[in-house]
C-alpha positions in Angstrom: 153.9 95.9 146.0 153.9 93.7 149.0 150.1 94.4 149.1 149.7 92.4 145.9 151.4 89.4 147.3 149.7 89.7 150.6 146.3 90.2 148.9 146.8 87.2 146.7 148.0 85.1 149.6 145.0 86.0 151.7 142.6 85.4 148.9 143.9 82.0 148.0 145.2 81.1 151.5 148.1 79.4 150.1 151.1 81.4 151.3 152.9 78.4 152.8 152.4 76.2 149.7 155.8 74.9 148.5 156.8 73.1 145.3 160.3 71.8 145.8 162.4 74.9 146.6 159.8 77.3 145.0 157.2 78.9 147.3 154.4 81.3 146.5 156.0 84.2 148.4 158.8 84.1 145.9 156.3 84.2 142.9 154.3 87.0 144.5 157.4 88.9 145.2 158.2 88.8 141.5 155.1 90.8 140.7 156.0 93.8 142.8 157.5 97.1 141.7 157.2 99.3 138.6 157.7 96.3 136.3 154.4 94.9 137.5 152.5 97.9 136.3 154.2 97.7 132.9 153.5 93.9 132.6 149.8 94.3 133.6 149.4 97.3 131.2 150.9 95.2 128.4 148.6 92.3 129.2 145.6 94.6 129.2 146.6 96.0 125.8 147.2 92.5 124.5 143.9 91.3 125.8 142.1 94.3 124.1 143.9 93.5 120.9 143.0 89.8 121.1 139.4 90.7 121.8 139.3 93.0 118.8 140.8 90.2 116.6 138.3 87.6 117.9 135.4 90.1 117.2 136.5 90.7 113.7 136.9 86.9 113.1 133.3 86.5 114.4 132.0 89.1 112.0 134.0 87.6 109.1 132.6 84.1 110.0 129.1 85.5 110.3 129.3 87.0 106.8 130.7 83.9 105.2 128.0 81.7 106.9 125.3 84.1 105.6 126.7 83.9 102.0 126.9 80.1 102.3 123.3 79.9 103.5 122.1 82.2 100.7 124.0 80.1 98.1 122.5 77.0 99.5 119.0 78.4 99.4 119.5 79.5 95.8 120.8 76.1 94.8 117.8 74.4 96.4 115.5 76.8 94.6 117.1 76.0 91.3 117.0 72.2 91.9 113.4 72.2 93.0 111.7 75.5 92.2 108.5 76.2 94.2 105.4 75.3 92.4 103.2 78.0 91.2 99.9 78.4 93.0 97.1 76.7 91.1 94.5 79.3 90.7 91.8 80.4 88.2 92.9 82.7 85.4 91.2 85.6 87.1 92.5 84.7 90.5 95.2 87.4 90.6 92.8 90.1 89.6 90.4 88.9 92.3 93.2 88.9 94.9 93.8 92.6 94.0 90.1 93.3 94.5 90.3 91.7 97.9 93.3 93.8 98.8 91.5 97.0 98.0 88.4 95.8 99.9 90.6 95.1 103.0 91.9 98.6 103.0 90.9 101.2 105.6 90.0 103.8 102.9 86.6 104.4 101.4 88.1 105.1 97.9 89.7 101.6 98.0 86.4 100.0 98.8 84.7 101.9 95.9 87.5 100.7 93.6 87.0 97.1 94.8 83.3 97.2 94.0 83.8 98.8 90.6 86.6 96.4 89.7 84.5 93.4 90.8 81.6 94.6 88.6 84.0 95.0 85.7 85.4 91.5 86.2 81.9 89.9 86.3 80.9 91.9 83.2 84.0 90.6 81.4 83.1 87.0 82.4 79.5 87.5 81.3 80.6 89.0 78.0 83.1 86.2 77.3 80.5 83.6 78.3 78.3 84.8 75.4 75.6 86.7 77.3 74.1 89.3 74.9 74.0 93.0 75.6 76.2 96.1 75.2 76.4 97.0 78.9 76.3 95.1 82.1 72.7 96.2 82.8 71.6 95.0 79.4 73.3 91.7 79.9 71.6 91.3 83.3 68.2 92.1 81.8 68.7 89.4 79.1 69.6 86.7 81.7 67.0 84.4 83.1 67.1 83.2 86.8 67.4 79.7 85.5 70.7 80.6 83.7 72.3 82.2 86.8 70.9 81.3 90.2 72.7 84.3 91.9 71.1 86.8 89.5 69.2 88.7 92.2 72.4 89.2 94.2 74.2 90.3 91.1 71.6 92.9 90.5 71.9 94.2 94.0 75.7 94.5 93.7 75.4 96.2 90.3 73.0 98.8 91.7 75.6 99.6 94.4 78.2 100.0 91.6 75.8 102.3 89.7 75.3 104.5 92.7 79.1 104.8 93.0 79.6 105.5 89.3 76.8 108.1 89.0 76.8 109.9 92.4 80.3 111.1 93.3 79.2 112.2 96.7 77.8 108.8 97.6 79.2 107.5 100.9 80.0 103.8 100.7 80.0 102.0 104.0 82.4 99.1 104.4 79.6 96.6 105.1 77.9 97.6 101.9 81.1 97.3 99.9 81.9 93.9 101.4 78.4 92.6 100.7 78.6 93.8 97.0 82.0 92.1 96.6 80.7 88.9 98.2 77.7 88.9 95.8 80.0 89.3 92.8 82.2 86.5 94.2 79.2 84.1 94.4 78.3 84.8 90.8 81.9 84.3 89.7 82.0 81.0 91.5 78.7 79.9 90.0 80.1 80.7 86.5 83.3 78.8 87.5 85.5 81.8 86.9 87.0 81.6 90.4 
């Protein structure tokens, strides 16, 4: 294993470095022979074991930190819970209608139009407008009572086509327009 000592000496260029009576040739000579292979093999095993232990400690620390952060977040939520969104009583139902309208499926658009019509009908009925059906209620309303009455009629006619003609193809633009017309009426009636 003179090659080890000569290699190290040539790499570091310190072969004639002396500390008292100890020189590097003596140190490099110690790392020669079969004992060197055993020492380096044991160091390699020890290094692998140490790496595994450090990795497990890292994972353990990561898990504990995650638990700590979750506990902290839960504590903060319990101390100062988030405020509920201030919305109209019908806001969640309207949000659902919007989700259906924003779908890529025609059936969802149809559902959005029919639900919007049902929501407006509910608001009109609870506001005291007379009539047994939405159509009858709309006939009994004067334009001075609801400014958006013409748009509401237009949207209701689209809804009627959907309800009475199962083969009616509803385009997205038409569905969006109908829902927007219902929204204008709901805003006028201060339901949204």
